[in-house]
N, C-alpha and C positions, 0 to 999 in steps of 0.2 A: 045552170040549175040554181036557184036561188035559196040563200038559207033564210030560215025563220028568224023571226027576232029572237024569239026564245033560245035558238040553237046558239046564236051569236053572243048571247047573254053567256051562257054556259061555257063557251070556248072563252070569252074574256075572262069569266073567274078564275077557269082551268091556268091560265097562261100568268094571272096575279099571283095564284097560290105557288105554280111553280118558281116565279121569279122571288118570291118571299122568301121559299126553301132556299134556293141559291145563295139569297143574300144572307141569311141567317147561317148558312154553313162556311160561309167567305168570312163571316166576322168570329164564328165559333174558332175556325182555324187560327185566324189572326190572334185569337185571345190564346190560344194554345201555344202558339210560337214565341208569343211573350211570356206566357209562363215557363216555357221551357229553357228561353233567353236567361231568366231570373234564376232559373236552379244552376246554372253551369257556370255563373258568376264566381271567380276565386274570392275566397274567404281573404281577409287582410290578416298576415302572419303575426304571430307575437312573438318578439324575440328579447334575448337579454343583450344589454350593453355594458361597455366600460368607458371611462375617461382615463387614457394613460397619463401617469404622474412622473414626470420627469425630475430624477435628483442625479446625484453622484452616489452611484452605488459601488459595493465593496462586493467584487465578482467571487465566487467562491467553484472553485475547482472541485468536482467531483468524480471519484474514482474508488475502485475496490482491489481488495487484493488479499493474499494469504499469508498470516502471522506465522514468522519464524524466528526462533531463537536468536539474539543477536551474539551469543557466545557457545554455541553447541560445539563440542568437540569429541571427536571418536578418538578412543584411546587403545593402542595394541600394545603387546607385550614384546620389548627388545630381545627379550632371552628366554631361555627355556629354564624351568626349574620347578622346585616343589613351591605352593603355596605356605605360607608359615603365619599369614595373617589376611583377613578379609574383613573389611568394615561392614558389619551388617550384610556379609556374603554378597556385596555390592547388588542387592535386589533392587528392582525398579523402584523408581517412586520415593528412595532414600535422600533425605536433604543432607548436603555437606556443605562444610565452609570452608572458606580458601586456606590451603597450608594444612588441611587436615589429612591424617594419612591413608589412604584407601586400601592400598596392596603392597605386602611384603613378600618376597620370593628368596627361600632361602640363598644367605649371601655368604656361609661359613669360608668357602672356597674362595670368593673374592677379596673377604678380609683378609687371608692368610696372603695372598697374592699381594695386597697393598703392604702389608706390613714388611713382607720380604723385600720389596722394592724399596720401603723407608731403610731398612736395615742396611742394604746394600749404599744408600746415600749416606747414611750417619758412616756407615765404614769409609767411604770415599772423603767424606770431611774431616773424618778423623785422622786420615793419613795425611792430608795436605796442610792441617794446620803447625806441625812441627818444622814444616818447609820453611816458614816466615819467622821462626823464634830466633831472634837474634839479628836478624838481617832487617826486617821492618815491622817495629811495634805495631804500627797502624794496622797494616794487615793482619798481623797476628791477632791483636783484639777482635777485628771484624770478623774472621772466620772462627775464633774461639767465641765469641759470642752466637754466632749461627750456630754452631755445633750444639750448643746449650738450648737452642729452640727447638731442635729436632727432637719429636718423640713420636710414640706411637696412639698417642690420644686424640690429637687434633684432626679436626675434620680435613683441613686442607694444610698440604704440606707447606712449610714457609717457604717463602720464595727466596732464591738465590739473591745473595747482596749483589748491588752494582758494581761490575768488574770496571777499573779503571786504570790499573798499570799493565802494560806489557807481560811481564815476567808474572805477574798473577794470571792473566788468561790463559796463558801456556801451561802453567800448572795443573791448573784446573780443569783443562781440557785433557792433561795426559792422565790425572787420575779419574778421569770419567765422570766428573760431579755434573755436568750437562745432561748426559744420557742418563744417569740413574736418577737424577731430579724428575726428568719429563715422563720417566718408565712409572714414578711412583704418581705423577699426577693424571697418567693414562688409569691405572689402577682405580685412583679416586672416582673417575667418570663412570667405570666399570661397575663400583661398588653404587654408585647413586642408582643405576639401573634396575637397582633390584628392589626399588622402593618407589611407587606410585603415589604421588601427592596431589590433593586439588590444586589446579593453577587459579580458581575462582570459584564463588558460592554457586550452587547449582542442584540439581536433581540427577539422580543417576536412571538411565536407561540401557537395561540391558538384559543378559539371560541369568545374569548372577555368575560369583565365582566362589566356590565352597573353598575353606581353609583345609588343607591335606590334600587338595589336588595339585594336578601337574600342568603346566599352561607351555607351550612352544613358541617360539621366537614367531612375530608376525602375528598371533593370534589375537581376534578383537577381544578387550576386557570388557569394556562398557562405551557408552556415550554418556558425557556429563554436558546437562542442559540447563543453559540461563533461562529461568522461568520468568525472572524479574523485567530483563533487559528485551525489549523485542525490535523487531524490524519488520516493514513490509514494503514489498515490491509494487508500484501502482504504474501500470499502464496509462499513459495520456497522448492525446492525438497533438500534434505538432500545434495547432491552435490553442488549445489549452494550455500546453508547456509553454509558449508564448505570453500567457495572460498572468505567470507567476512571475513574480520579482523574487528571484532564488537568491538575490544579495541582499535582500532586505529582511531575511530571516522570518519568513512568513509562518503564522499561526497553523497548526495541524490539527483536528479532531478527527477521533477515532470512534466510530461506533459499530457496535456488533449488528446493529439493525437502526439506521436513522427513524427517529422519531419515537424510540423506547424510552428515552430518558437517560440512558447510560452513555457516558462518553469520559475518554482519555484524550489527553492532550500532548503531541510530541512537536517533532521539528524534523525540517527537510535535511536528510542527510547528504543528499548527492544526486546525479541522474548519470544514464549513460552516454555515451558519446555517439553510439551507434543506434540506428532505427530497427526495429524488426522487419525483415523483410516480407513477413506473410500479413502480419496486422496493420504494418506503416503506423507503428506507434513507437513512443520511447519510454523507459522506465524511469521512474524517479523513486526513490528510496527514503521513507518515512522511519523513523526511530522512536521509540516511547517506551516508559517503565508502567509495569503493572504491578506496585507494591504490595497490594492487597491479594494478588495473585487469582483475581476474578477469572473463574473459569471459561468465560466469555469470551477471555482475550487470550487463551492458552494457544501457545503454538499449535497449528494445524487449523485455527478456525478462519472463515473467510469474516472481512471487516469491509465496511464502507469508510471512506476517508473525505474528508471535506479540507481543503487546502486555500487559504487565503490568497486571494490573486490581486490583480492592480485595479484600481478603481476605475469604473466606466463612468465617463462625465457626461451628465444632461442626458440620460438614460431612462429609459420606461421598461418595467417587465410587463410582458402579455402573455396568454395561454398559445400554446404552440399551436394548436388545433386552429386557432384564428387566423393563421398566416394561411396564405393561400400561394402555393407554387415557391415559396420562400421569397416573394416578389411583391405582394399587395395585400389589403386587408378590406372585408366589407365594413361600411358606415352606414350610419343610421340619421337621417338629418331631414326633418320636416315631414318625419313618416315616410320616407322614400330610401330604397337601399340604392348606396352609392359604394363607391372605390375608391380608395388610395394607397398609392405605391410606397413602401415602408424601406428603410436600410436597416439591415440587420448588423448589430454589433457584436453579439455572440448568442451560442444557443447552450442551455443546459437542462438537459430530460425534458419535460414538459414545458418548461419557461423560454422565450424567445426576448431578447434584450434588444431594443430599438433606439435609433437615434430621433432626435427631436426635430423632425422636418415635417411633422401633420400640421394641418391648422389647426390654431390654439381651440381647445374645446371639443375635439374629433371627437365623437360615439362610435368605437369600435364594438361590431356586432360579433358576440363569442357565441350565439347558439350556431350549431351547423345546420345550415339550410340546403333543403332538395332542391335541385334544381333552381338556382337563383336565378333573377332577371334585373339586371339594373334598371331602376327607375319603377319596380314593383312597390307596391304600397307595405308598409309594414306597421306595427303597432308594439311599441316599446314596455315591457313591464314595469320600468321603473315609471311610467306615466300612468299605473294606476290598471293597467291590464291585467286581465284573470289570468292565474297562473295554472 
């Protein structure tokens, strides 16, 4: 069956329209794919960088600790008795000076005991003096002068003269001079224990003792605290300890909080010879003075400590977060992300000190990157990128 000319023309037109539509759809699909490809293209990341500056750096060892008094002393009663004097009732916070009488316990019986002992000594010496009269004028004068020196008013009994003659030694032993002398000295010691004297300047801490009250032997009386001369125990790692020149008198700074502008200076007193088994750290001891009695440095407060360490030669500080796995840093060169291995000299809080083994002028990326890829394109804010 033959198609007419008209039918062929219509069929041709239909074929052309269909072909054109297919071609147009392909072109649109291709354009859309190109458009989609441009949309998923990753933007260039903007980063901050720094060029490390290598110098000789005085390393500062950081630590912290609890302030204690360098002269805290707990005082107990060595005997029992009635309190006849109490300095300001030994109230907490009372300031006392060295050699101030703080407390006195009724000492009348102790005074009588001492006087009886001295009376016996005088009696013994008085009996021996005539034994040398006429036989040895030198010994007679010596012991007669000693007899004149003995009395009941002196604080300390006069010491027995030096014995050189055998007969002299025999006589003073026979007359009991040695025993009576040391009985008197023991009575002096017992009398001294009735009076409590401040061994240094400080502040009283305790419950207080009232005059007229009774105390017992072994009873705590007070704690005398030296609030001016202080000490701090600072735990350090072995690495930090090795970075301190303990024989070079390193300077020490004490802060109630680093950065607040208040600082006192001290010195390194010493260190423990044993490491703490649980923390694997070693304690060093810092002593300092607080002459103005600043309450921020009162015993019981925590403080931050900076100790001058050894000099780190040809070293640069960089942020700790810029170091990856303690092995390398990301670098910025020709707008491309790279990396360089580093050698760490020391670590202090948020800072890492590195050796000078990087190529000259290396720019270290200090921006934290998510999913970094070596070779990816970057833009440095230092080159005028938007912040």
